[in-house]
C-alpha positions as CSV (number, residue, x, y, z in Angstrom):
1,M,-2.7,1.1,-20.7
2,V,-2.9,3.4,-18.2
3,S,-0.1,3.9,-15.8
4,Q,0.8,5.7,-12.8
5,E,3.5,7.5,-15.1
6,N,0.3,8.6,-17.2
7,L,-2.3,8.9,-15.4
8,G,-1.6,13.0,-15.5
9,S,-2.7,12.3,-18.8
10,V,-5.8,10.7,-17.9
11,L,-7.1,13.5,-15.1
12,T,-6.0,16.3,-17.5
13,F,-8.9,14.7,-19.0
14,I,-11.7,13.8,-16.1
15,T,-10.8,17.0,-14.3
16,P,-12.4,19.7,-15.9
17,G,-15.7,17.7,-15.9
18,I,-15.7,17.7,-12.7
19,I,-15.1,21.2,-12.2
20,Q,-17.6,22.5,-14.5
21,L,-20.2,19.9,-12.6
22,L,-19.0,21.9,-9.3
23,M,-19.7,25.5,-10.7
24,N,-22.9,24.8,-12.3
25,N,-24.5,22.9,-9.0
26,R,-22.8,24.8,-6.6
27,G,-22.9,28.5,-8.6
28,I,-18.7,28.8,-8.2
29,T,-16.0,30.3,-10.6
30,S,-13.4,27.6,-11.7
31,E,-10.9,28.4,-9.2
32,T,-12.5,27.6,-6.5
33,A,-14.5,24.7,-8.2
34,A,-11.0,23.2,-9.1
35,I,-9.1,24.0,-4.9
36,L,-11.9,22.1,-3.4
37,L,-11.2,19.5,-5.6
38,Y,-7.0,19.7,-5.2
39,N,-7.8,19.4,-1.7
40,S,-9.7,16.9,-1.9
41,R,-9.4,13.1,-0.8
42,L,-11.2,11.6,-4.2
43,Y,-8.4,13.5,-5.8
44,S,-5.8,11.9,-3.4
45,L,-7.3,8.7,-4.8
46,L,-7.5,9.6,-8.2
47,E,-3.9,10.5,-8.5
48,D,-3.4,6.8,-7.1
49,E,-3.6,4.3,-9.9
50,E,-4.1,1.4,-8.0
51,T,-7.8,2.8,-7.3
52,K,-8.5,2.4,-10.4
53,L,-11.3,5.3,-10.5
54,W,-9.7,7.2,-13.0
55,H,-12.2,4.7,-14.9
56,L,-15.2,6.1,-13.7
57,S,-17.3,9.0,-15.5
58,Y,-16.3,12.6,-14.0
59,P,-20.7,12.0,-13.6
60,I,-19.8,9.4,-11.4
61,L,-16.6,10.7,-9.4
62,Y,-18.4,14.8,-9.3
63,D,-21.4,12.5,-7.4
64,M,-18.5,10.9,-4.5
65,L,-16.9,13.8,-4.5
66,E,-20.3,15.7,-3.5
67,E,-21.0,12.5,-0.5
68,E,-17.2,13.9,-0.1
69,L,-18.0,17.2,1.1
70,T,-21.3,17.2,2.4
71,T,-20.2,13.8,5.0
72,G,-16.4,13.9,4.7
73,K,-16.7,10.2,3.2
74,I,-16.2,9.0,0.8
75,I,-18.7,6.0,-0.8
76,F,-17.3,4.1,-4.2
77,P,-20.0,2.1,-6.5
78,E,-20.3,-0.9,-6.6
79,E,-19.1,-3.2,-9.2
80,Q,-21.6,-3.9,-11.8
């Protein structure tokens, strides 16, 4: 079970995939990709266990981040 205390461990597994997708799709360095991610509203929401965003796959989180970077809005996927 993920708690606020161990969420950092979970994020350690999620963030590299998002950073890699940013690098591949935007043609940017890992440092620039990390800055984009860590300064985003999405990452702030990811750090809050109550949002449960950590359970989404990193490709879905990447799409959410791209939406935020493009439009300034975060679109949450509908539960299926």
